[in-house]
C-alpha positions as CSV (number, residue, x, y, z in Angstrom):
1,M,101.6,138.1,117.3
2,S,99.5,140.3,119.6
3,T,100.5,143.3,121.5
4,A,100.1,143.9,125.2
5,S,97.4,146.5,124.3
6,E,95.5,143.9,122.2
7,T,95.6,141.3,125.1
8,D,94.4,143.9,127.4
9,S,91.6,145.0,125.1
10,T,90.5,141.3,124.6
11,D,90.8,140.7,128.5
12,G,88.4,143.6,128.9
13,V,86.0,142.4,126.4
14,L,86.0,138.9,127.9
15,A,85.5,140.3,131.3
16,E,82.6,142.5,130.1
17,Q,81.0,139.3,128.4
18,L,81.5,137.4,131.9
19,L,79.8,140.3,133.8
20,R,76.9,140.2,131.3
21,L,76.5,136.5,131.3
22,T,76.6,136.3,135.0
23,R,73.8,139.1,135.3
24,R,71.8,137.4,133.0
25,L,72.2,134.0,134.8
26,H,71.1,135.6,137.9
27,R,68.0,137.1,136.3
28,I,66.9,133.8,134.8
29,Q,67.4,131.9,137.9
30,K,65.6,134.7,140.0
31,H,62.7,134.5,137.5
32,H,62.8,130.4,138.0
33,M,62.9,130.8,141.8
34,E,60.2,133.5,142.2
35,P,57.4,131.0,142.5
36,L,59.2,129.1,145.2
37,G,58.9,132.5,147.5
38,I,62.7,132.5,148.0
39,T,65.3,134.6,146.9
40,P,68.6,133.5,145.3
41,A,70.5,134.3,148.4
42,Q,68.3,132.4,150.5
43,G,68.6,129.5,148.2
44,R,72.3,129.6,148.5
45,L,72.0,129.6,152.3
46,L,69.6,126.6,152.0
47,R,72.1,124.7,150.0
48,T,75.0,125.4,152.4
49,V,73.0,124.3,155.4
50,A,72.1,121.1,153.6
51,H,75.7,120.4,152.5
52,H,77.5,121.3,155.8
53,E,80.2,119.0,156.7
54,G,81.0,118.3,160.3
55,G,78.2,116.1,161.5
56,Q,76.1,118.6,162.9
57,P,73.9,121.6,161.7
58,P,76.1,124.8,161.0
59,R,76.3,127.6,163.5
60,M,75.4,131.1,162.2
61,A,79.3,132.0,162.2
62,D,79.8,128.9,160.0
63,L,77.3,130.0,157.5
64,A,78.7,133.6,157.3
65,A,82.1,132.4,156.7
66,R,81.2,129.7,154.1
67,L,78.8,132.4,152.4
68,E,81.6,135.0,152.7
69,V,79.0,137.7,154.2
70,V,78.8,139.5,157.5
71,P,77.0,137.6,160.3
72,R,74.1,140.2,160.1
73,A,73.4,139.1,156.5
74,V,73.0,135.5,157.6
75,T,70.6,136.5,160.3
76,T,68.3,138.3,158.0
77,L,68.5,135.2,155.4
78,V,67.9,132.9,158.5
79,D,65.0,135.0,159.7
80,G,63.2,134.8,156.2
81,L,63.6,131.1,155.9
82,E,62.7,130.6,159.5
83,A,59.4,132.4,158.5
84,A,58.8,130.1,155.6
85,E,59.6,127.2,157.8
86,C,62.5,126.0,155.8
87,V,65.1,126.2,158.6
88,R,64.9,126.2,162.4
89,R,67.3,127.6,165.1
90,A,68.6,125.1,167.5
91,P,70.5,125.3,170.7
92,D,73.7,123.3,170.5
93,P,73.5,120.6,173.1
94,A,77.1,121.1,174.1
95,N,77.1,124.9,174.4
96,R,73.6,126.6,174.9
97,R,74.9,129.9,173.9
98,V,75.7,128.5,170.3
99,V,72.7,128.4,168.1
100,R,72.7,126.1,164.9
101,I,70.6,126.1,161.9
102,E,68.6,123.0,160.9
103,L,67.0,122.2,157.8
104,T,63.3,121.3,158.1
105,E,61.1,118.8,156.0
106,T,59.7,122.1,154.3
107,G,63.4,123.2,153.5
108,R,64.3,120.0,152.1
109,A,61.2,120.0,149.8
110,T,62.0,123.5,148.9
111,L,65.7,122.5,148.3
112,R,64.2,119.6,145.6
113,R,62.1,122.3,143.9
114,L,65.2,124.8,143.9
115,R,67.2,122.1,142.1
116,N,64.6,121.8,139.7
117,A,64.4,125.5,138.9
118,R,68.1,125.7,138.8
119,T,68.0,123.1,136.1
120,E,65.5,124.7,134.2
121,A,67.4,128.1,134.2
122,A,70.6,126.2,133.1
123,E,68.7,124.7,130.3
124,E,67.2,128.3,129.4
125,I,70.7,129.9,129.3
126,L,72.4,126.8,127.6
127,A,69.7,126.5,125.0
128,P,71.7,128.2,122.2
129,L,74.7,125.9,122.6
130,T,75.2,122.3,121.1
131,A,76.5,119.6,123.3
132,E,80.0,119.8,122.0
133,Q,79.9,123.6,122.7
134,R,78.6,122.8,126.3
135,E,81.4,120.6,127.0
136,V,84.0,122.9,125.8
137,L,82.3,125.7,127.9
138,G,82.4,123.3,131.0
139,G,86.1,122.6,130.6
140,L,86.8,126.4,130.2
141,L,84.8,127.2,133.2
142,N,86.5,124.5,135.2
143,A,89.8,126.0,134.3
144,L,88.8,129.3,135.4
145,T,87.3,128.2,138.6
146,D,90.0,125.9,139.5
147,A,92.9,128.4,139.0
148,P,95.4,128.4,141.7
149,A,94.6,130.6,144.6
150,E,97.4,133.4,143.8
151,H,94.9,134.2,140.9
152,R,91.9,134.6,142.8
153,C,90.6,137.8,144.5
């Protein structure tokens, strides 16, 4: 039977391994995304705009809430994506003070290339695992990401 200190030590090692894996995943994804000319944060914003629910493009405040960042960070990301012609700001027809963020055709094409880059990054990071190991890992990751809210930060 393991003691509390052994469990704490194991949990600490697991936490460190997860952090190292997360950093490695970010590095690999960034490497695969560099040719697209967008950052991982911009890619996340593009995906969020593309998958926004509600029948109309999201407001800047919607994006900030969904991405869990301050509105200023969204403004900076939108500025970069607008300069790359991936999104455009559009006034809300019901309230001209509200600005909505629309995906452009260039943005849709960039999203397709982004999906391919993410798939290549995933293949690279998962290459050492067998199909069975990938299935087990998927189950474990689901268990961690689907944990009840009281266990989340």
